[in-house]
C-alpha positions as CSV (number, residue, x, y, z in Angstrom):
1,M,44.9,-36.8,54.4
2,T,43.3,-38.7,51.5
3,T,44.9,-39.7,48.3
4,S,43.5,-40.3,44.9
5,N,44.5,-42.7,42.2
6,Q,43.2,-40.3,39.6
7,A,46.1,-39.2,37.3
8,W,46.6,-35.6,36.6
9,P,45.5,-34.5,33.1
10,S,48.3,-34.4,30.6
11,W,50.0,-31.0,30.1
12,P,48.6,-29.3,27.0
13,V,51.3,-29.3,24.4
14,Y,49.7,-26.7,22.2
15,G,51.3,-23.9,24.1
16,L,54.8,-25.4,23.6
17,V,54.5,-25.8,19.8
18,D,55.4,-22.7,17.8
19,D,56.1,-24.3,14.4
20,I,52.8,-25.9,13.1
21,V,54.1,-26.6,9.6
22,P,55.0,-30.2,10.4
23,F,51.5,-30.9,11.7
24,M,50.0,-29.2,8.6
25,L,52.1,-31.5,6.3
26,R,51.1,-34.5,8.3
27,C,47.4,-33.6,8.0
28,A,47.8,-33.1,4.3
29,A,49.6,-36.4,3.8
30,D,46.9,-38.2,5.9
31,Q,44.2,-36.2,4.0
32,E,42.9,-35.1,7.4
33,R,40.9,-31.8,7.4
34,F,42.1,-29.0,9.7
35,A,41.3,-25.4,10.5
36,L,43.9,-22.7,10.9
37,A,43.4,-19.8,13.3
38,T,45.6,-16.8,12.7
39,V,46.0,-13.5,14.7
40,V,45.3,-10.8,12.2
41,K,45.1,-7.7,14.5
42,V,46.1,-6.8,18.0
43,V,44.9,-3.7,19.9
44,G,46.9,-2.9,23.0
45,S,49.0,-5.5,24.6
46,S,49.0,-9.2,23.7
47,P,51.0,-12.3,24.6
48,R,51.2,-13.2,20.9
49,Q,51.8,-11.0,17.9
50,V,50.0,-10.7,14.6
51,G,50.7,-13.8,12.5
52,S,50.6,-16.3,15.4
53,E,48.7,-19.4,14.4
54,M,47.0,-22.4,15.9
55,L,46.1,-25.6,13.9
56,I,43.1,-27.6,15.0
57,T,42.6,-31.0,13.4
58,A,39.3,-32.7,12.6
59,R,40.2,-35.2,15.4
60,G,40.4,-32.4,17.9
61,E,44.2,-32.1,18.2
62,V,45.5,-28.6,18.7
63,Y,49.0,-27.3,17.8
64,G,50.4,-23.8,18.2
65,Y,48.7,-21.0,20.1
66,V,47.2,-17.6,19.5
67,S,47.1,-16.2,23.1
68,G,48.7,-16.9,26.5
69,G,46.2,-19.7,27.1
70,C,43.2,-17.7,28.0
71,I,41.2,-18.2,24.7
72,E,42.7,-21.3,23.1
73,A,39.7,-23.5,24.0
74,A,37.2,-21.0,22.7
75,V,39.2,-20.7,19.4
76,A,39.4,-24.5,19.1
77,E,35.7,-24.8,19.5
78,E,35.1,-22.2,16.8
79,A,37.5,-24.1,14.6
80,R,35.6,-27.3,15.1
81,Q,32.4,-25.4,14.0
82,C,34.3,-24.2,10.9
83,L,35.2,-27.8,10.1
84,N,31.5,-28.8,10.4
85,D,29.9,-26.0,8.4
86,G,32.8,-25.0,6.1
87,L,32.4,-21.3,6.9
88,P,35.3,-19.0,7.9
89,R,34.9,-16.8,11.0
90,M,36.4,-13.5,12.2
91,L,36.6,-13.7,16.0
92,V,37.2,-10.8,18.4
93,Y,38.3,-11.4,22.0
94,G,39.0,-8.8,24.7
95,E,37.8,-5.2,24.5
96,G,35.0,-4.9,22.0
97,S,34.3,-8.6,22.0
98,P,30.8,-10.0,22.0
99,H,32.1,-12.6,24.5
100,I,31.8,-10.6,27.7
101,D,32.8,-13.7,29.7
102,I,36.3,-13.9,28.1
103,Q,38.6,-11.2,29.3
104,L,42.2,-11.2,28.2
105,T,44.7,-11.1,31.1
106,C,46.8,-8.6,29.1
107,R,43.7,-6.4,28.9
108,G,44.2,-6.1,25.1
109,A,42.0,-7.1,22.3
110,D,42.8,-9.7,19.6
111,Q,41.1,-10.5,16.4
112,R,41.6,-14.0,15.0
113,F,40.6,-15.4,11.6
114,G,39.9,-19.1,11.7
């Protein structure tokens, strides 16, 4: 049996944070730009309800969550693009999504505005 000195990656805390207001206030106080992703519609089942939010800072920090972990990375990437070009986006994941490679484990469809 071989062992490795490589440390395990840190557990992502975004899924453990539900109240993103303190992080929004910190960003505002530090004048740091951020994007806010919000669930605006759910079709079928979903691990998160309408109104769930995720904050993505210009430094790449993520707080809150909009799904059960299956699309957070994709949403964060879209948020980074929003921060770069200043344009809002309406994203659709799951059934009816243009992203055929992202299937929600709940088999529902979620629309997020970020």
